[in-house]
C-alpha positions, 0 to 999 in steps of 0.5 A: 439486555441479553448476553448475546447483544453484549458480545456484540456490543464488546465486538463493535467497541474492540473493532472500534478501537482497533481502527483507531489505534490503525489510524493514529499509527499510520498518522504517526508514521506518516512524517517518517515516509515523508522525510525519508530522503528518498522523494519523486518529482513531477518532470515539471517540478511545477505540479505539486499535485503530480509530486503528491501523486509521484511520492506515493508511485514511489512509497509503492513501488519502492523498498516499502512497498516490496517489504509489505507485498512480501508480508503479504505474500507470506501471510497468505501463503501461511494462511494457504497451507493452513487451510484458513485462506483459499487458494483462490484468495492467494492467487488474487493477492499476488495477481494484485501485487503484479499489478501494482508493481507493473503498473507503470509498464502498464500505463506506458503500453496504454499510453503509446509508450509515452515517457514516465513523467515521475522521476522516481528515486531521485534523493535531494539533499 
């Protein structure tokens, strides 16, 4: 076995360990997000899939999504200032964040002004 293949095998092992750790962290944090108290429901209340999708929308556009977007902009901005990330990538990240937070308006514009069907941000006791 050559030294190059040893290095490649070590990188693969480290990458696999990182992915497993990230998935473990996501699974461990999922109950906290599910029981956070801020829920969204579909307007008819009878559609469980709609309720799940509305919860995802509220998670992405709520305080958690805003915090993640802020962290992403800070990291990309620092990387761009240090020359590690191109300014084009920084602009793409900013446009992506704008699309995520403007998705509701985009959908209502394309849907002919249809009313939002998620009651995002309602707290259930």
